[in-house]
N, C-alpha and C positions, 0 to 999 in steps of 0.2 A: 600495569603493563607499560607504563611510561617512565617509571622510576627504577633505579637500580636497587634501592633498598625497599623491600616490600613488607608490608604488615602481614601477619599470619592470616591466611584465608580460613574462614570458618564455614561450617555446614549451614546451608539455607534450605535444602530440600529435606524437610522433616515431615512427620505425620501431621503437624499443625498446618504447615503451608500446603500440604496435599489436601487436607480437609477444606481449606479455603478455595482451592481449585474445584473441588467437588461441589461446593456451595455455588460457585460462579456458574458452572455448567447446569446444575440441577435447578437453581432458583432464578438466575438472571438470564440464561439462554432463552427460555420461552418468551420472556419479555422482549428480548432482542429480536427474535424471529418474528413476533407479532408486529413490532414497529417497522421492520423491514417490509413486511407484507402490506401494511396499512399506509405508511408514509415514506418508505425508503430511507428512514433514519437508522443509522448504525450507532449503537450505544456502547461501542468499545471503551470509550473514556469512562462512561458511567460504570461499566463492569469493573474496570480497574480501580477507580477511586472508592466506590461503594464497598467492594470486597476488602481492599487494603485497610480502609479506615475502620470498617466494622470489626474486622478481626483484630486489628491493633487495639481498639478500645475494649473489646471483650476480653482480650488477654490481660489487659491492665486491671480490669474489674475482677478477674479471677486470680490476680496476684502473681501471674507468670507472663510478663510482657513478651511479645514477640521480639526476637532479635532483629537487627536491621538486615541480616542475611535472609531471614525468613520473609521479612516484608519485601525485600528485593524480589524473591521468587514469586510472591503473590502479585506484586506490581507488574512483573514482566509477563506473567502468564494468565492472569485473570481475564484480560481482554480477549485473548485467544480462546480460552476455555468457555467464556461466556457470550461470545458473539458469532462463532463460526458455525453456520448452518450448512454443513457440507451436503446434506441430503436434499437441499433445495434445488441443487443443480439437476437432479434426476427428474424432478417435476418439470423444470423448464425444458429439458430434452424431450419429454413426452408431449409437452405443450407444443413444442416446435414441430414435431412429427404430425400432430393433428391440426396445425394451424393452416388456415387458407392462405395466409401470407407466404409461408414457405412453399405451399403448393403452387403459388403463382409464379415462382421462379423455376427455371429449367436447368437441369444439369447438362453442361455443354458436352460431356463425353457420351452419355447414354441417350440424351434427348428426352429423358423422363422428368417429371416434376421432382424437385429435390427430395422430398420425403421418401420417394420410391427408390432413390439411389443411395440412401444412407444404410450402412450395414448394421446387422443385428448387435454387433459388439459395442456400438456407441450408446444405444438405448434399446430397451425392449420394443419390438414392433407393436404397432397399434392392435394387431390381431391378438396380442397376448392379453388384452383387456385390462392392463395395469392402470391406464389413465382413466378409463371409465369407472373401474372399481375403486379408484383412489386408494390404492394399497401397495405398499412395498413388498408385501408377502406374495411375491410372484416369482416362479422359477425362472422366468425369462430375464430377470434382473441379475441372476447369479453370475453370468459371464461378464457383463459390463462392470459389475461391482468388483469382481475379482481382479479385473484388469486395473481398475482405479486404485484398489488397495495396494497392489504390487508396484505399479508405476508411480502413482501419486503419493503413495505411502512409504513403503520400505525403500525403494530405489531413490526417490526424491530426497527423503530425509538423510540417507547415507551420503548422497552427493553434497547436499547443502552443509552438513556438518564438516565435511572435508574442506569445502570452499571457505567456510567460516574460519576454521583453524588457520588455513594458509593466509587468508586476507588479514586476520587479526594479528598474526605474527608480523606481517609486513608493515601494517599501518598503525600498530600500537607499540610494537617492540623496536623495530629497526627504523622506521620513518614515522614517528608519533604524530598523529593528527589530533586536533582539539576535540572533535565530536561534541559540539556545543550542547546538543539535547541530552547527552549522557549526564552532564552535570546537573541539569534540571531534575532528571529522574533520581539521581543520587541525593540531591538536596531534599527532595520529598521523602525518600526512604529514611534518610538520617534524621530529618525533623520528626517524623512519626515515631521513630524508635528511641531517639535520645532526648527529644523534647527540650532543647535549649530554650530558655525563656524568651530571649530577644527574637530569635528566628521563629519561634512558635507564635509569638504575637504578630509578627509580619505575615506569617502563613495564614493565620486565622482571619486577619483583616482583609487580605487579598481574596480569601475564599468567600467571605461574606459579601464583599463588593461584587465579585463575579456571580455569586448565587443570585443576588438581586437583579443584576442585568440579565442573566440567563433565564430567570423566572419570567421576565417580560418577553424576552426574545424567543425562548423555547417552551417554557412551562405552560403558559396560557395557550399558545397555538397547538401544542401537542394535545392538550386537554380538549380544545375546541374541535380539532380535526379528528383525532382518534376516538374521543369519548362521546362527542356530541354530533359528529358527522358534518361539521361546518367546514367545508373544504376551502383551501386557499385563504385561511384567516391568519393574518400576521399583523403584529403591532410594529415590529421592526422588520424590514425586509430580510428574508433569509434565502440564500446564504450571502447575498450581496445587494448593494444598491446599484441598479443598472443605469448607467449613463449612456447607453448605446442608442436607445430609441427616444422618441418624444420630441417636443419642440426644440429642446436644446441638446438633443442627442448627437453623439459624435458621428453618426451616420450622415448627418448633414454635410460634414466636412470630409470625412474619410469613410465612405461606404464600404462595408465589408469588415471594418475594424470593430473591435470591442473595447469598451471602457466601463469600469465600475470599481466599486470599493467593497471589499469583504467586510461583513459586519460581525463575524464570529470573534469573540474576545480572545480565544486562544491563538488564532492566526495573527491578530494584532500583537499579542504578547510575545509571539515567537521572535518578533523583531527586536525585543529587548536584549536578547542574548546573542544576536548575530552582529558581526562587525558591520558598521555602516557602509564601508567601501564594498563589502561583499553584497549587501542589500542593493546597492546602486547597480552593480553588475547584473544581479538577478532581475532587477526592474528593466534595465536596458535590454536584456535578452527577451523578456516578456513583451515589452512594447514593440520590439523589432519584429516579432513573429505575429502577435495577435492583433496589433493595431495597424502598424505600417505594412507588414507582410501580407496580411489578409487583403488590405486595400490594393496593394500593387498587383496581387494575383487576380483581382477582380477587374482592374482597370488597365494597367500597362501591359500585364502578361496574360490577359484574358484568353488569348488563343492557346496558351499552354495549359490552361486549367478550365476547359469547357464545362466540366462537371460542376465546378464552383460557380461559374457564371450562370449556369442553368438553375442551380439550387438557391442562390442568394436572391432575396427580395427585401425591399425596404420594410422595416418594422421587425426584423428578426432580433430577438433578444440574445443575451450572452449564451444561454444554454443552447439555443438553436445554432448560433454561429459556431460554438465550440464543437458541437456534434458534427455538423456538416463540413466545416473547414478541416478537421482532422482527417476525415475520410477523403476529401477532395484535394487537399493541398499537402498536409504535413506528415502523412503516414510514412512516406519514404525519406523525406528530409530528416525526420526524427532519428531514423536508423543511421543516416549519415552523420548527424551531429554526435550521436552517442559513440559511433565508431571513431570519429576524430578525437574525442576525449579519451577513448580507450587506447588508441595508438600513442597519443602524446603522453598519457599516463605511464604506459609500459616503457616507452623510450626514456622518459625523464626519471623513472624509478628503477631502471634496469639494474643499477648497482645494488640497490636495496633488495630487489627481488632475488638477485643472485646470492647476496649475503644471507638472506632469510633461508634460502634453500640449503646453503652450506651449513648454517647453524642448526637447522632441523635435522640434518643428516649426521651430525656428530653424536656418536654413542656416548661420549663423556658427559654430555649435557642432558642425558635422558631423564634423570631424576628431577633436575630443575625444570625441564619442559613439562613433566607430568604435574608438578606442583602448580604450574601456571596454566594448566588446562590444555596442553598440546600433546598430540601423538607424534611419533617420529614421522619423518618425511615419507618413509616407506609405507607406513600404515595409512597416512593421509592419501597418498597416491592410489593405494589399493582401494580405499573407500571411494575415491573419486571415479576410478575406472569401473568399479563394480556398479556404482550408481548410474553413470552415463552409459557404460557398455551394456548393462542389463536393459536399460531403457531403449537403446538402439536395437537390441535383439528383439524386444517385444514389438517395436515398431516394424521391423522387417518381417516378422511373422504375420502381422496384420495387414501391412501395406507392402507386399513383396516387390511390386513394380517400381517403387520409388528409388532413385539412385542412392545407394547406401553410402557412397562417399560424401554426399552432401549432408546426410544425416550425421555421420561421424564428425565431420568438420564443424557442423553447427553446434552439436552438443558438447563435444570435448574442447573445441577451440573457442567459439564465441561465448560459451557459458563462462569459462574462466576469465576471458578478456573483459566481458561486460561486468563481471563481479568485481574485478579490481577497479575498474573505472567508477562503478556505482558506489563502492566503498569509499573511494577517495572523495566523491561528491558529497556523501553523507558526512564524512569526517570533517570536511571543510565548510560545506554550504547547507548541511542538515536537510538535503534533498536528494532523492534517488533519481538517477537518469536512465534507468533501465527502460528501453523502448517497449511499449505495449505491443501485443500481437506479433512478437518477434518471429514465432514459428510460421504464422500466416505469411509474413514477408518472405521467409525462406521458400515456402511452397510456391508463391507467386513468381519469385525470381527463377525457380527451377524449371518452370514451364510444364510441370507435371499436370496432366489434364483431369485426373479423377478427383472426386470429392473426398475420398477416404483419407487422404493425407492431411486434410484439415482437421479431421475428427480425433486423431490421436497425436498429441504433441509430445515428442520425446523430450526428456528433461534438459532444457537449456538453463544452466545454473544461474544463480544470482537473484532469484526472486525474493529470497528471504535472507541469504547470507550477509549482505551489507548491513541490514538492520540488526541481525544477530551480533555482528561485530560491535555495533554501538551498544547493545545490551551487555556484552562482555566488558566493555569499557566501564559501564555502570557497575558491573559486578566487581571490578577491581577497586573502584572508588568506595564501594561498601564492604570490601574485604570478604567477598563471597567466593566460594569455590566455583571456578568456571564450569566444571563438569556437572555441578548441580543444575545449571541452566539447561543443559541438554537433557538431563533426566526429567526435569520438570516439563519440558516441551513434549517429551514422549508421553508422559502421563496426561497432559492437557489434550494431546491429539486423540488419545483413546477416549477420554471423557467427552470431548465435543462430538466425536463421531457417534458414540453410543446415545448420548442425550439428543443429538440432532435427529437421529433416527426416530426416537420416541416422540419428540415434540413436533417435528415436521409432519410425521404421520398423524398426530393428533389434530393439527390445524387443517390438514388435507381432508381428514374425515369429517370435519365440520362443514366444509364447502369446497367446491372445485376451485382450483387456482389456475388462471385468474378468475376472479368473480367480484361482484359488487361488495362483498364482505371484506375483500382485500384490495382496495382501490388502487394502490401503487402498481400492482401487477397488471391491472387493466390498462393503466396509462402508459407504462414503460416496457412491459414485456413485448408488446407488438413492435416497438421501435428497435428493441434488441434483436428480435427475429429478423427484421429488415436488414439491419447491419450485418448479421451473420450470413444472411442469404446473398448479400452483395458480394461477399468473399467467395462463398461456395459456388456461385454461378459465374464467377470470374468477371463480374461487372466492375470490379476494382482490379485493374490490370497493373502488372509490375512496370515501374518507370525507372529503368536502370540509369538513364541519363540524369534524371532529377536526383537520384540517390548519389551518383558520383559527383555532380556539381555541389551538392550540399556538403559532402564529405570534404572535398578539396577546399571549398570556401571556408568552412569552419576550421579546417586544419591551418589554413593561412592565418586566420584570425588568432588562433591559439599560439602559433609560432611568433607572429608579430607582437601580440600582446605580452608574451613572455619577456620581451625586451624592455617593456615599460618600467619595471622596477629598477632597471639600471639607471634611469634618469629621474628616479624618485617618485614615479607614478604607480600607485598600487594596481594590481591586476589579479583577477581571479577567473581563470578559465573554467573551472568547475562551476563557479557561480554563474557565469555567462551561459553555459550550456544548460544548467539547471533552470535558468530563467526562461529559456526557450520552451521548457516543458511546464512552466508555471503560468497560469492564466493571469491576466492583468489585475483583476480584483484582489487576488491573494498577494501578488507582488507589491502593489501599492499599499495595501494594509500593513504588510510587514515592514516596508520602508518607512511609513509614517510612525509605526511603533518604535523602530530603531532610532529615528530622529528625535522623537519625544523622550525616549529613555536616555539618550546620550546628551542632548542639549537642553532639556527641560528638567526632568526628574533628577538627573545627576547634579545639576546646579542648585536645585532647591533642597537637597538633602545634605547631611554632614559629609565631609570629605571621606571618601572610601566606602560610605554606607551602601550606595547603589551597586557598586561592583561586587560587594560581598553578599548582597541580598537579592539581586535581580532574579537569580535562578529560583529562589524561594518564592518570590512574587509570581513568577510564571507557573510554578507548581500549584500555588494557591488558586490562581485563575482557572487552571485546568480542573482542579478539584471541585470548585464551585459549579462550573458548567456541567461536569460529569454527574454531580449529585442531583441537579435539577432534572436533567434528561432521564436519569435512572428512576427517580421518584415518580415523576409524572408519567413515564412510560408504564410503570407498574400500576399506577392508578387507572390508566386507560384500559389496561388488560383486565383489571378487576371489574371495571364498569361494564365492559363488553361481555365478560364471561357470565354476568348475571342473567342475560337473556339468550345467549347463543348456545344452542344445543346441537349435539352431533346428529347428522343425517336429518 
């Protein structure tokens, strides 16, 4: 999609790649669900690497190697098929209704405890007996499930595909962006398929080194915690070394701030493939928010953030600071920062956007568009308005008192705008900037008093489209038909929903969730219930002034920074905004990785070797870590299944 001369695209969605996705859902998904329940670990990387390598090697042994197009499909979708536990959300909803935590909060409109104000279409009422019986086979689930399938399934997928096609055309055809992580994926796929000797050696060495490090970091702790029940057992701190508290902690100098260093090898290795100047701006944005900003909000501007002043106390670690400061300080500034990048992206790319629309409208280019995986502009717009319009209609049926013009503007306007900005951020900085809880922010700003508006989120686009654009860039690099990506996703979605129903039901039948058998849920589901209740009970109020100040300030920074390249100083506005949404340990780890890659490894290796092989090295590091997590998670599940019986 970045070159005018294209290699012939080949089919990747075949019965063999489909079989690999079935394997991922049928075999790896139960391991992933169990690890989420026990330790909160998501094994998406393990699902990807184990499935891709296993099927690539088996096909070679059978004398019919997978093509790189087939491996691309497996690599792109195995993580989705093997880790998405969609039915877990229904158990949490039932837990929330029965939780004394939720009952302790009051609905401001009715004056009732929150669980009594929640409508039947969000989750089956407790009177249905679903939570006590621990079974999805309950007629009261039919309506909530149907709503989720229509809105979060058909309408959402239709909308996201339309946004993906439009964004991909703009940022890979008309205004090509580098999408650095796409090259890593393409290098892994190509190495597994074509096995060039030199790159294969590099890949294997990187995988072995990563496997050893990950064995110490993840393998032993996973076995100790999940298999032997030894909680909080770590040889190397996970996921970061915390320099916030303690005798030399940063809290002594900048109370409220956080400081640490991420220990995950893949986060460190990501710095290898990103430009150092970009990493510098990501780090500046991160430190400005999480170190300096948190401190200023506690000290200088404490009167403006009384919730943060009340919540903070000496000794809070990174996790606690992250959780509380997002709610008390950065919820609304995040939206302002993202909107500033969105506006500047649309203004600076307006000519490319117009050119893309004109090109997609030309009937003469229809055949060429289809070969590249694009529908016509008319079809894309129909899909987009069906997805968003259908979601708005469903929302209006369920929440008829909410101002419909706000819903339309949020879904059809903000969704498209945030998608373009987030795609640009991923394309340049390998980081999404989509603000979390976007619909919650809309409800709070609207002033609507009832709780029902929080419970059904109309589809605000961009949650997946930017990442899908990156995957389509990988599809181009591996000469895979773009339409095969969409077909594979549809199959993966069906698979993970079917197998999620089966396996979540199985684990639920063994023991109530939360329970001591699933310790992660005991520790963290209550805190999730508290956060949700803070929104539902309006204890987090809209702060329009803070939002506007953040938007204006970040816009000024973006406009002023855009002038720096004119005097020879590099500037990355997407990197800076992405940095505000990247916590300090991750930013510092990536920066160190980038500095070591550029100024140490590059100088110690033959000229040109590092630039040609760094993506292969990163792919090997990710593979080694994924294999360790997957293997030991499977061992833990087998160990626990020996003695755990249903009911």
